[in-house]
N, C-alpha and C positions, 0 to 999 in steps of 0.2 A: 504493499500500499504506499502511495506517495505521500509525503508531507504536503501541507499547503505551501505554495511557492514563496520562498523567502530569499531576498537578495541582501546579503550582508557584506560588510567590509567595503563600503562605497568610498572610493578614493577621491574625495572632494576636499579633504583637509590636508592639502599639500604643503610641505615646508619648502619654500624656495631658498635652499641653501646652495647657491650656485658654486661656492668655493669654500674649502675647508680652512681651518685655522690651526696654527701651531701654538697659539695662545699661551705665551709664557707667563701670563699674569694670573694663573689660576691658584696661586699660593693662598690667597685670601678668600677663596670660594667657600661658600657655606658647606660644611661637611655633613649636614644632616641629610637623611634620605629625602628624595623629592616628593613634593606634594602630588595629589592627584592632578592629572593633566587638565587644563582648562577646556570645558566644553564649548564648541563654537556657538556663537550667538544665533547663527542662521542654520535652520534645518531644511533640508531639501523637501521633505515630505512629512506631514503629520498624520499618522494613521494609528488606529488602535493596535496594540501589540497582537501579533498572531499567536493564537493558542498553540502551545507545543503539543504535538501529537506523538505519543509514545507508542511505538510499535516494535516489539522485540523480534518480529518476523519480517519487518519491512526493509526496504532498501532506500538509502538516501543517495541521490546523484549530485555530486559536488563538481560544478563546473570550474575548470582551471585554464587560465590563459597561458598555456605552455605545457610542456611534458617533461617528466623526470628522465626519459629515455633510458629506463632500466637502472638508474643510479640510486640504489637502495643502500649503499654504504653510507651510514649517517655522517661520518666524519669527512666524507668527500662531497657531500651534498651541500653546496654553499649558497644556493639561491633560495629565496623565500618559498617559491613553488615547490622545490624539492623538499624543503624542510617541513612544510605542512604535510606532505604525504608520509615522510619518514618519521615525523613526530608521532604519528598514529601507530607505527610499527615498533618503534624503540622507546624504552622507558627511560626517564630521566630521574635524577635525585630529587629535584624540586620543580615546582611549576610556578610561573609568574601569571597571575590571573589578570583579567581585564582591568582591574583597578591598580595594577602595579604592585600587588601584595604577593608575598612569598607563601606558597602552600606546599606541604609535604607531598611527595610523589613516591618514588622508590624509597627515599630516606624517611623513616618514621620519625626520627629526631636527629639532632646534631649538637655538638657541644665544643666550644672553643677552649683551648688551654689558657691558663693565666697569662702567659707571655704573648698570646695572640698568634702564635706561629704553628699551631697544630689544631686540626679540626677532626674530631671523632664522629664518624657517621654510623648510625645504627639503622639497619635496613628492616623494612617490614617483610613479612612473608610474601614471596611472589614466585612466579614460575615463567620459564620460557614457553614459547608456543608449542613446543613439543612435549610439555609436561615436566621437564627437568627443573628442579628448584634453582632459583638465582641465588648465588652466595657472594660473600665478600671476595672470594677468590676470583670470581668473574670480574668484579669491578677493579680489583688490584691489577690483574693481568691486562685488562683493556687499557687502563690509564698508562701503565708502563709501555704497552705496545705502541700507543700513538705518540709517545715522547722519544721513540727510537731515533738516534741521531741520523740514521739513514733516510728518515722521513722528514727531514728538515723543511722541505718545501710544502708539506701537507698543511692545509689551511688551519687545521686544529691546533698545531703547535703554537701558533701565535695567540690562540684564545685561552688555552688551558696551561700548557707546559711551562711557560716562563715563570709562573708563580711557584713552582715546586722546588723543594730542596733537592739538590743533586742534578739540577738542570741549568744550563746556561740561560740567564734571564734575558739575553739579547736575541738568541736564536731559537729558544725553546727546545734545544737538543740535549739529551742526556750527556753528562760529562764523561761518563764511562758506561760500559755495558750494564744495563739494568740498575742505574744509579738513582733514577727518580724515586724519591722516598715516599712511597705509598705503602703503608704497613698493614698486613693482614693480622687481625686479632682473633676472630672466630668467624663462623659462617655468616653471622649477621652484623659484624662490626669490622670496620677498617679505619685507619687514621691517614689523613693527608697532611704531610709535613711541608710547611712553606719556607721559602728562602728569605722572607721578610715579613714585616707586620703590615697587613692590608686592612682597609675598611671592611668590616664584616658585611654590611649590606651590599657594598659594591662587589665583593668577592662572591657573594651569593648570586647576584645578578649576572656576573660575568662568567663564573665557572660552574657553580652548582646547578644553575639552570641549563647549562649546556651539556654537561657530562652525560653520556649514555653508556650502556653496557652491552657487550657482545657475549655470546655463549662460548665460553672457553672450550667446552668439550667438543665443539664442532671443528676446532682448529688444533686438536691434539692428535699427534701421530700414533699409530698402533703400539709403538714402543714406549709411549707415555711422554715423549718430548713434545714441545710445542712447535708448530709451524714458524718459520721465519716471519718476523713482523712485516717485512716488505711484501712477502707473498700474501699474507693475510690482507693487508690494506691496499695493495697496489695492483695486483696482477689479475684482477677480474675472475676470481674463483667462481665456480658455479653457485656457491653459496649466496653470492650477492644477487644472482638472478632470481632466487626464490628465498629470501632471507627468513631466518627464524629469530624473532626478537622477543621482547617481554612486555611490549606496550599494550594499549587497549585494543589493538586490531591485529589480526593474523593476515599475512600475505596470502592471497588465493591465486591470482594470475594477473598478467598484464598483456597488453598489445602495444607496448612501447609508445608510439606516437598517438595512440587512440585512448587507452584507459588503463587504470590500475584498479583491481578489485580487491578489497579487504573484507574480512569477516570479524565481527565483534568477538573478542576473546573472553569466554565466560569464566576464566579463572583470574582475570584481572581484578585487583581489589576495587571494591565499590561497584562491581558489575550490577548487582541487583537493584541498587538504589540510584547512585549517581554516575554509574558507568555508562557505557554506550547504550543508547536507547534505540537500537536498530539491529538488524541481523547482518546486513552488508552495507558498506559505503563504496560507491563507485566514483572514483576520480576521473571525470570525463574531460579530455583535453580539447580546448577550443582554440583554433588558430587565430581567430580574429575576435578581439575583445568587443567589437561592436555587435557581435551576434549574441552576446550573453543575455541581454534584456529580452530579445525576441524568443530565445530558446526557453527562458523561464516561463514566459506567458504561454508558450506552446505546450508546456509540461514536460519538456525534455530535461530540465534541470530543476533541482530544488533549492540550491544555494550556489554562490559563485565567489571566486577570488580571481583577480583583484577587484571585481565589481565592474560597474558600468562607467563609461567616460562621463565627464561633466555634461557634455551635450546630451547624452542619453538620459542622464539623471533629470535634466529639465524636461525632456520629451515624455518620460514615464511618470513625472510627478502627478499625483492625483489618480493614477491608474490603480484600481482596487485589486487587480490581479497580481501586482507585484509590491512587495513591502521593502522599501529602501531604508537602510539604517546607516545614518551618518556616524562615522567613528568619532569618538570624543577625544582621541589621541592622534598624534601624527603618525600615520602608517606609510607615507610615501614622502621621500625627500628627493627633490630634483637637484642634481649635482653635476658639476664638471670635474672630471678627473684628468690630470695632465701626466704626460711622460715628461718629468722635469729635466731629463737629460736632453730633451729637444726644445722645450719651451722654457726660456729663462725666467727667473723670478720677477723681473720688472715688467715683462709682458703679462704674466699671470696677474700681477697687482693692477696693471692697467686695465685688464679685462674686468676684474672685480669691481672697480670704481666706475667703469663705463656702463655696466649692465644695469638696466632699470628693472630690478627684481619685482617691485610692486606692480609695474606695468604688466609683467608676465602673469602675476597672480590675478590681476583684475581681468585680463583678457582671456586667459586660458582656464581659470578656475573660479571665475565669478567672484573674485575678491577673497576667496577662502584661503586660509593658510597664514603662515607667519614667515617673514623674512629672517633667515638665520644664517647669513653668509659669512659669519665670523667664527663659527665654531662647529665642531662635529657633534656637539651635544645639543639636544633639543632645547630650544629657547624657553620652553615652558618649565624648565628646571633650573635650580639656583646656580648651576655650574656655568651657565651661559654668560658670556661677557657682553654681548650686544654690540661690540665694536666692529667697524668695517662693513656694515650692512648698507650704509647709505650709498646713493649714487653721487659721485663727485667728478664731474667731467674734467674740471681743471686739474684735479689731482691725477686722474687717469692719463691726461696728456703729459703730465710731468713724468710719470713712471714710464710711459711709452717713449718719450724723448730720451730718457736716460738709457733705455735699451738700445736706441739708435746710436746715441753718442758713444757708448762703450763698445759698440760693435757686436753685441750679442744678438742683434736682430737687424734686419734691413727693411726699408719701407716697401719694397716690392714683395717681400715674403708674406704668405698668408698662413694663419693658423688653420690646420686641418681639423675641423670639429665634427666628429662622427656621431651619428644618431641612429637608433634602432627602428623607430616607427614614427607615425604621423604626429602624435602629440609632442614628442620631443623635437621633431623637425620644426614645428611651429615655434617652439621656445627658442630653438637654435637660430632661426631666422631673425627673431627679435634681437638676440645676442649679436648677430652679424650686423644688423642696422645700427645698434648702439655703438659697437666698436668702430664702425665706419666714421662716426662723428669725431673720433680722435685720430683718424688716419690709419688705424689698424685693420688690416684685411683679414677676414675669416671666410673660409670655404666650408659650407655645410655639405657633408658627405653622407648619404644614406647607406646603411648597411643592412644586411638581411635580417639580423636578429641580435638579441642581447648575448646569447651564447657565442655567437661569431665574434662579437666585440671582446667578450671575456677571454676567449681563446687567444686572440691577437694582442690584446693589451695587457692582460694580467699573466697569462700562462706562457707567452712567447715574447718576452720583452725586446728581443732583437728585431722582431717583426712587428712591433706594437705601433699603435696610433699616437699621434701627438696629443690629442684631447678627445674626450667622449662626453657628450651630454646625455644623461639617462637618469634613472631614479633607483632608489633602494630603500629598504626599511631602516631608519636611523636608530642608533643606540641612544639610550638615556644614561649610560654609565661611563663617566670619564675614565675610570680605570680600564675598562674594556677598550676604549679608544687608545689608550696608552699602549696596549699590547700590539697595535698595528705598527708601532714605530720601530721596525726592525731595519737593518742596514740597507735593504733593497728599496726603502721608501724615501721620499723627500718631503719635507714639511717646511714651510716658512710661515710668515706671520698671518697669512690668509688662505693658504692653499695646501692641498694634500694630494699625493699621487702614489701609486703603488709600484711604479717601476722607474728606475734611473735615479741618479742623484748628481747634482752639480756641486762643486766646491762651496759655492755661495750659500747652499742650504744646510751645510753641516752644523754650523753654529746654532741654527734654529731647532734642528733635531735635538741637539744636546740640551738647549734651554727648555724644550717642550718636555723631554723625558724627565729632566730634573724637576720641573713643575708638577708633573703627574705623580712622581714619587713623593714629593713633599706633600701633595694633597692626600695621598694614601696614608701617610704616617700621621698627619694632623687629623684626618677624619677618624682614623682608628682610635686615637686617644680620646676622641669625643663619643665613641660608640656607646659607652656605658651610660 
């Protein structure tokens, strides 16, 4: 039986953070946990809430603009679309609810040591989908495996491993074989030992909410030894084509670019009352976001991510067949990433002050959203500095002229700004017009898809693009932001990029890292 058609996660609360910040002024930031995000004043549609239909034998069809392409290895699934599917398959220690509150998940409880450098995790009783109990040994092995030095370019190492004792804080690599200090106590207890004192709320948001567990027994050889970590996490074992997790849903089947079918796991804790209220969930992949609204009305979808475009939201407003829910938090951040080895700092600064971010919000998102161009951190939270967001054409001209004068750029050269689809192309064309006012040329280049851009810009730096305008889900945690600052990144006062580094950026990276560390220590002392 189908649910009544509900459209959630409407992406109309967009944060126009065109450029990131190194923000070396965070030492005095408020260390307290963030307040609830501010609810937008304007709501697309006012309708009575749809009554939730509980049907343990039913199927929910979840529309998704994009496909996981069989990528069910949680620690290699780096996009939001992949994470939504994988989060149903894999269990995590804790869960961050819609209000930003921490709730227990696989971890029944946790306790910090007096010095703040060790965290004892006590697990609730749970099972893998094949009926095998989940133990602390599974968690310890999984964490140690992802911190293997041979996996230093695995995305997870920058999110989890740099915090751990026995791991290089700059690279996330183990200092020696099996040196990551995660201690097994008993089947339901393990201890994470840290290399420094971190803010407890921040650590929970950054690490505990991300850690997931793999079934150790599936990667154990017949002689009792473990498979090599690189083989486990890199080489595309058959296991990852039909994974066995411990989350609320079991993998059933997929058709790669078409759908992924999962079944509610009846041994998942809370199943009877608060667990999955369905038999199956079908993630149906939609190639064109503009089809989502019509498919919901036609009965082909029950719910969708990332939701409808702003234009479609206006079109469907008042239609009783579709329930649009406007998010109270920022779930999309429009962003420009640069290869800083190709685009010098003064050009990036010139673009920041040339771009009319408010004009983009007004024209593409009906005025919704917040300008956040000076920080990776969402501006609804106290860590945001608020600087550098204004448009200042004269300042933009000064920075661009400096780039011309010092020979790092020429007047004839254009910044190649890549975009993955129509919405971003519209924003990029505004950026192009804005930059033309200061004499800086921008060429907007359309690419096939976000994965194409990711592969070329993030994963193949020698063949990367100069700049990309796109969007992603922003973090609310400054300590998590700090984990991105590894040597392959460049950061300056207003900008962030994942590939390449110029000599002029090195000092900014150091200042930012120092500021983040100072914040973590100061915030930790205020935890109690």
